[in-house]
BASENU-694081 format. One line per 10 residues: number of its first residue (from 1); for each residue y, x, z of N, C-alpha, C. Coordinates in Angstrom, 1 decimal. Example, Ala and Ser with C-alpha at 12.3 -4.5 7.8 and 13.67 -1.06 7.14 Angstrom:
2
1) -5.7,13.2,7.8,-4.5,12.3,7.8,-3.3,13.2,7.8  -2.2,12.8,7.1,-1.1,13.7,7.1,0.0,12.9,7.9 $
! end
This chain:
180
1) 105.2,194.7,51.7,104.2,194.4,52.8,104.9,193.9,54.1  106.1,194.6,54.4,106.8,194.2,55.6,107.3,192.7,55.4  107.7,192.3,54.2,108.1,190.9,54.0,107.0,189.9,54.2  105.8,190.3,53.9,104.6,189.4,54.0,104.3,189.2,55.5  104.4,190.2,56.3,104.2,190.1,57.7,105.2,189.3,58.4  106.5,189.5,58.0,107.6,188.7,58.5,107.4,187.2,58.2  107.0,186.9,56.9,106.8,185.6,56.5,105.6,185.0,57.3  104.6,185.7,57.6,103.5,185.2,58.4,103.9,184.9,59.8  104.7,185.8,60.4,105.2,185.6,61.7,106.1,184.3,61.8  107.0,184.1,60.8,107.8,182.9,60.8,106.9,181.7,60.7 $
11) 105.9,181.8,59.9,105.0,180.6,59.7,104.3,180.3,61.0  103.8,181.4,61.7,103.1,181.1,63.0,104.1,180.6,64.0  105.3,181.0,64.1,106.3,180.5,65.0,106.6,179.0,64.7  106.7,178.7,63.4,106.9,177.3,63.0,105.7,176.4,63.4  104.5,176.9,63.2,103.3,176.1,63.6,103.3,175.9,65.1  103.6,176.9,65.9,103.6,176.8,67.4,104.6,175.8,67.8  105.8,175.8,67.2,106.9,174.8,67.6,106.4,173.4,67.2  105.8,173.3,66.0,105.4,172.0,65.6,104.3,171.4,66.5  103.4,172.2,67.0,102.3,171.8,67.9,102.9,171.4,69.2  103.9,172.1,69.7,104.6,171.8,71.0,105.3,170.5,70.8 $
21) 106.0,170.2,69.7,106.6,168.9,69.5,105.6,167.8,69.4  104.5,168.0,68.8,103.5,167.0,68.7,102.9,166.7,70.0  102.7,167.7,70.9,102.2,167.4,72.2,103.2,166.6,73.0  104.4,167.0,72.9,105.5,166.3,73.6,105.6,164.8,73.2  105.5,164.6,71.9,105.5,163.2,71.3,104.3,162.4,71.8  103.1,163.0,71.9,101.9,162.3,72.4,102.1,161.9,73.9  102.7,162.8,74.7,102.9,162.6,76.1,103.9,161.4,76.3  105.0,161.4,75.5,106.0,160.4,75.6,105.4,159.0,75.2  104.6,159.0,74.1,104.0,157.8,73.6,103.1,157.2,74.7  102.3,158.1,75.3,101.4,157.6,76.3,102.1,157.0,77.5 $
31) 103.2,157.5,77.9,104.0,156.9,79.0,104.6,155.6,78.6  105.0,155.4,77.3,105.5,154.1,76.9,104.4,153.1,76.9  103.2,153.5,76.4,102.1,152.6,76.4,101.7,152.1,77.8  101.7,153.1,78.7,101.3,152.7,80.1,102.3,151.7,80.7  103.6,151.9,80.4,104.6,150.9,80.9,104.4,149.5,80.3  104.0,149.5,79.0,103.8,148.2,78.3,102.6,147.5,78.9  101.5,148.3,79.2,100.3,147.7,79.7,100.6,147.2,81.1  101.3,147.9,81.9,101.7,147.4,83.3,102.4,146.1,83.2  103.4,146.0,82.3,104.2,144.8,82.2,103.3,143.7,81.7  102.4,143.9,80.8,101.5,142.9,80.3,100.6,142.4,81.4 $
41) 100.1,143.3,82.3,99.3,142.9,83.4,100.0,142.1,84.4  101.3,142.4,84.7,102.1,141.5,85.5,102.3,140.2,85.0  102.6,140.1,83.7,102.7,138.8,83.0,101.4,138.0,83.1  100.3,138.7,82.8,99.0,138.0,82.9,98.8,137.5,84.3  99.1,138.3,85.3,98.9,137.9,86.7,99.8,136.7,87.1  101.0,136.7,86.6,101.9,135.5,86.9,101.4,134.3,86.2  100.9,134.4,84.9,100.4,133.3,84.2,99.1,132.8,84.9  98.2,133.7,85.3,97.0,133.3,85.9,97.2,132.5,87.2  98.2,133.0,88.0,98.6,132.3,89.2,99.1,130.9,89.0  99.9,130.7,88.0,100.4,129.4,87.6,99.3,128.5,87.1 $
51) 98.4,129.1,86.3,97.3,128.3,85.8,96.5,127.8,87.0  96.1,128.6,87.9,95.3,128.3,89.0,96.0,127.2,89.9  97.3,127.4,90.1,98.1,126.4,90.8,98.0,125.0,90.2  98.2,125.0,88.9,98.3,123.7,88.1,96.9,123.0,88.1  95.8,123.8,87.9,94.5,123.3,87.9,94.1,122.8,89.3  94.5,123.5,90.3,94.2,123.1,91.7,94.9,121.7,92.0  95.9,121.4,91.3,96.5,120.0,91.4,95.8,118.9,90.7  94.7,119.3,90.0,93.8,118.3,89.4,94.1,118.2,87.9  95.0,118.9,87.3,95.2,118.8,85.9,94.0,119.4,85.1  93.6,118.8,84.1,92.4,119.3,83.4,92.7,120.4,82.4 $
61) 93.8,120.3,81.7,94.2,121.4,80.8,95.6,121.7,81.0  95.9,123.0,81.2,97.3,123.4,81.5,97.7,124.6,80.6  99.0,124.6,80.2,99.5,125.7,79.5,100.9,126.0,80.2  100.9,126.9,81.2,102.2,127.2,81.8,103.0,128.0,80.8  104.3,127.9,80.9,105.2,128.6,80.1,104.9,128.3,78.6  104.8,127.1,78.3,104.3,126.7,76.9,105.4,126.7,75.9  106.7,127.0,76.2,107.8,127.1,75.3,108.3,128.5,75.4  108.4,129.2,74.2,108.9,130.5,74.2,109.8,130.8,73.1  110.9,131.5,73.3,111.7,132.0,72.2,111.3,133.4,71.9  110.9,133.6,70.6,110.4,134.9,70.1,111.1,135.3,68.9 $
71) 111.6,136.5,68.9,112.3,137.1,67.7,111.3,137.5,66.7  111.7,137.7,65.5,110.8,138.2,64.5,110.2,139.5,64.9  108.9,139.6,64.7,108.2,140.8,65.0,107.6,140.8,66.5  108.0,139.8,67.3,107.6,139.8,68.7,106.3,139.0,68.8  105.6,139.1,69.9,104.4,138.3,70.1,104.4,137.8,71.6  103.5,136.9,71.8,103.4,136.3,73.2,101.9,135.9,73.4  101.4,136.1,74.6,100.1,135.7,74.9,100.2,134.5,75.9  99.8,133.3,75.4,99.8,132.1,76.2,98.5,131.9,76.9  98.6,131.5,78.2,97.4,131.2,78.9,97.1,129.7,78.9  95.8,129.4,78.7,95.4,128.0,78.7,94.3,127.8,79.7 $
81) 94.5,127.0,80.7,93.6,126.7,81.8,92.8,125.4,81.5  91.5,125.5,81.8,90.7,124.3,81.6,89.9,124.1,82.9  90.0,122.8,83.4,89.2,122.4,84.6,88.2,121.3,84.2  86.9,121.5,84.4,85.9,120.6,84.1,85.7,119.6,85.3  86.0,118.4,85.1,85.8,117.4,86.2,84.6,116.6,86.0  83.9,116.8,84.9,82.7,116.0,84.6,81.5,116.9,84.8  80.3,116.5,84.4,79.1,117.3,84.5,79.2,118.5,83.6  78.3,119.5,83.8,78.4,120.7,83.1,78.5,120.5,81.6  79.4,121.1,81.0,79.7,120.9,79.6,80.1,122.2,78.9  80.0,122.2,77.6,80.5,123.3,76.8,81.9,122.9,76.2 $
91) 82.8,123.8,76.0,84.1,123.6,75.6,84.5,124.6,74.5  85.4,124.2,73.6,86.0,125.2,72.7,87.4,124.8,72.5  88.2,125.8,72.1,89.6,125.7,72.0,89.9,125.7,70.5  91.0,124.9,70.1,91.4,124.9,68.7,93.0,124.7,68.7  93.6,125.3,67.7,95.0,125.1,67.5,95.3,124.7,66.1  96.5,124.0,65.9,96.9,123.6,64.6,98.4,123.4,64.6  99.1,123.7,63.5,100.5,123.4,63.4,100.7,121.9,63.5  101.6,121.5,64.4,101.9,120.1,64.5,103.2,119.7,63.8  104.2,120.7,63.8,105.5,120.4,63.2,106.3,121.7,63.1  107.2,121.7,62.1,108.1,122.9,62.0,109.4,122.4,61.5 $
101) 110.5,122.9,62.2,111.8,122.4,61.9,112.8,123.5,61.8  113.7,123.4,60.9,114.7,124.4,60.7,115.7,124.3,62.0  116.6,125.3,62.1,117.5,125.3,63.2,118.3,124.0,63.3  118.6,123.4,62.2,119.4,122.1,62.2,118.5,120.9,62.3  117.3,121.0,62.8,116.3,120.0,63.1,115.8,119.3,61.8  116.0,119.8,60.7,115.4,119.3,59.4,114.0,119.9,59.3  113.0,119.1,59.0,111.6,119.5,58.9,111.5,120.5,57.7  110.6,121.5,57.9,110.3,122.4,56.8,109.6,121.6,55.7  109.8,122.0,54.4,109.1,121.4,53.3,107.7,122.0,53.2  106.8,121.3,52.7,105.4,121.8,52.5,105.4,123.1,51.8 $
111) 106.2,123.3,50.8,106.2,124.6,50.1,106.7,125.7,51.0  107.6,125.5,51.8,108.1,126.5,52.8,107.0,126.9,53.8  106.3,125.8,54.2,105.2,126.1,55.2,104.0,126.9,54.5  103.8,126.5,53.2,102.7,127.2,52.5,103.1,128.7,52.3  104.4,129.0,52.0,104.9,130.3,51.8,104.7,131.2,53.1  105.1,130.6,54.2,105.1,131.4,55.5,103.9,131.2,56.3  103.1,130.2,56.1,101.8,129.9,56.8,101.9,130.1,58.3  102.7,129.3,59.1,102.8,129.5,60.5,101.4,129.5,61.2  100.4,128.8,60.7,99.1,128.7,61.4,98.5,130.1,61.5  98.8,131.0,60.5,98.2,132.3,60.6,98.9,133.2,61.7 $
121) 99.9,132.7,62.3,100.6,133.5,63.4,99.8,133.4,64.7  98.9,132.4,64.8,98.2,132.1,66.0,96.7,132.6,66.0  96.3,133.2,67.0,95.0,133.7,67.2,94.4,133.3,68.5  93.2,132.9,68.6,92.6,132.5,69.8,91.1,132.7,69.7  90.4,132.6,70.9,89.0,132.8,70.9,88.3,131.5,70.5  87.5,131.5,69.4,86.8,130.3,68.9,85.5,130.1,69.5  85.0,131.0,70.4,83.7,130.9,71.0,83.7,129.8,72.0  82.5,129.1,72.1,82.3,128.0,73.1,82.1,128.7,74.4  82.5,128.0,75.5,82.3,128.4,76.8,81.8,127.2,77.7  81.0,127.5,78.7,80.4,126.5,79.5,81.0,126.5,80.9 $
131) 81.3,125.3,81.4,81.9,125.1,82.7,81.0,124.1,83.5  80.7,124.5,84.7,80.0,123.5,85.6,81.0,122.6,86.1  80.6,121.5,86.8,81.5,120.5,87.4,82.4,121.2,88.3  83.7,120.9,88.2,84.8,121.5,89.1,85.1,122.9,88.9  84.5,123.5,87.9,84.7,124.9,87.5,85.9,125.0,86.6  86.7,126.1,86.7,87.8,126.3,85.8,87.8,127.7,85.2  88.4,127.7,84.0,88.5,129.0,83.3,89.8,129.1,82.5  90.2,130.3,82.3,91.4,130.5,81.5,91.0,131.1,80.1  91.7,130.7,79.1,91.6,131.2,77.8,93.0,131.6,77.3  93.0,132.3,76.2,94.3,132.8,75.7,94.6,132.3,74.2 $
141) 95.8,132.2,73.9,96.3,131.9,72.6,97.4,133.0,72.3  97.2,133.8,71.3,98.1,134.9,71.0,98.9,134.4,69.8  100.2,134.6,69.9,101.1,134.2,68.8,101.9,135.5,68.4  101.9,135.9,67.1,102.6,137.0,66.6,103.5,136.5,65.5  104.8,136.6,65.7,105.8,136.2,64.7,106.0,137.3,63.7  105.8,137.0,62.4,106.1,138.0,61.4,107.5,138.3,61.2  107.8,139.5,60.6,109.2,139.9,60.5,110.0,139.1,59.5  109.2,138.4,58.6,109.9,137.5,57.6,109.9,136.0,57.9  109.6,135.7,59.2,109.5,134.3,59.6,110.9,133.7,59.6  111.0,132.5,59.0,112.3,131.8,59.0,112.7,131.3,60.4 $
151) 113.9,131.2,60.7,114.4,130.7,62.0,114.0,129.2,62.0  113.7,128.8,63.2,113.3,127.4,63.4,112.4,127.2,64.7  112.0,125.9,64.8,111.1,125.6,66.0,109.8,125.2,65.4  108.7,125.8,65.9,107.4,125.6,65.5,106.6,125.0,66.6  105.9,123.9,66.4,105.1,123.2,67.4,103.7,123.3,67.0  102.8,123.8,67.9,101.4,123.9,67.7,100.7,123.0,68.7  99.7,122.3,68.2,98.8,121.5,69.1,97.7,122.5,69.6  97.4,122.3,70.9,96.3,123.0,71.5,95.3,122.0,71.9  94.1,122.0,71.4,93.1,121.0,71.7,91.9,121.7,72.3  91.3,121.1,73.4,90.1,121.5,73.9,89.0,120.5,73.6 $
161) 88.0,120.9,72.9,86.9,120.0,72.6,85.8,120.2,73.6  85.1,119.0,73.9,84.0,119.0,74.8,82.7,118.7,74.1  81.7,119.5,74.5,80.3,119.4,73.9,80.3,119.5,72.4  79.1,119.4,71.9,79.0,119.6,70.4,79.5,118.4,69.6  79.7,117.3,70.2,80.2,116.1,69.4,81.7,116.2,69.1  82.3,117.3,69.6,83.7,117.6,69.4,84.7,116.5,69.9  84.3,115.9,71.0,85.3,114.9,71.5,86.4,115.6,72.2  87.6,115.1,72.1,88.8,115.8,72.7,88.7,115.6,74.2  88.8,116.7,74.9,88.8,116.7,76.4,90.2,116.5,76.9  90.5,115.5,77.7,91.8,115.2,78.3,92.7,114.9,77.1 $
171) 93.8,115.7,76.9,94.8,115.3,75.9,95.2,116.6,75.2  95.9,116.4,74.1,96.4,117.5,73.3,97.6,118.0,74.0  97.7,119.4,74.1,98.8,120.0,74.7,99.6,120.7,73.5  100.8,121.1,73.8,101.7,121.7,72.8,102.2,123.0,73.2  102.3,123.9,72.2,103.0,125.2,72.4,104.2,125.2,71.5  105.3,125.5,72.0,106.6,125.4,71.2,107.1,126.8,71.1  107.3,127.3,69.8,107.9,128.6,69.5,109.2,128.4,68.9  110.2,129.0,69.4,111.6,129.0,68.8,111.8,130.4,68.3  112.1,130.5,67.0,112.4,131.7,66.3,113.9,131.6,66.0  114.8,132.4,66.7,116.2,132.3,66.5,116.7,133.0,65.2 $
! end
């Protein structure tokens, strides 16, 4: 009987220690997440300021910081600014892989591209948005590099279509991703 009580006490002490460690882990994780969110907000603020500055200069479509070096497993949120200089119109964003090159500037073979599918690394809001004349808006393009991505340079076209006839507004812009 005494052995059973001692075993129960040991079990209770182990449970209490485990719960304390779990609580400590949750507190530390929350602090790390808060720091990451603060850093992301600063980056977004810097990007928003640069977008506003470029659009105020009269550029119709801008992507500040359009070239990024990202290691495998990293991600980046690109800002895309649109200024409507015509009558009220609806717009939508689209992206497509334009080119992919190995580190030695040799183009990836179609089979290599099919295996790694760089187009799937890019996510963006496909919803149409409406801008009045001289109104501007920012959109985002999120790029997540998979852990198995081959080293190289990946070039993506960013296109803004105007109205339902899908006419290209202004010009095609580029996002360049370098995976070391």
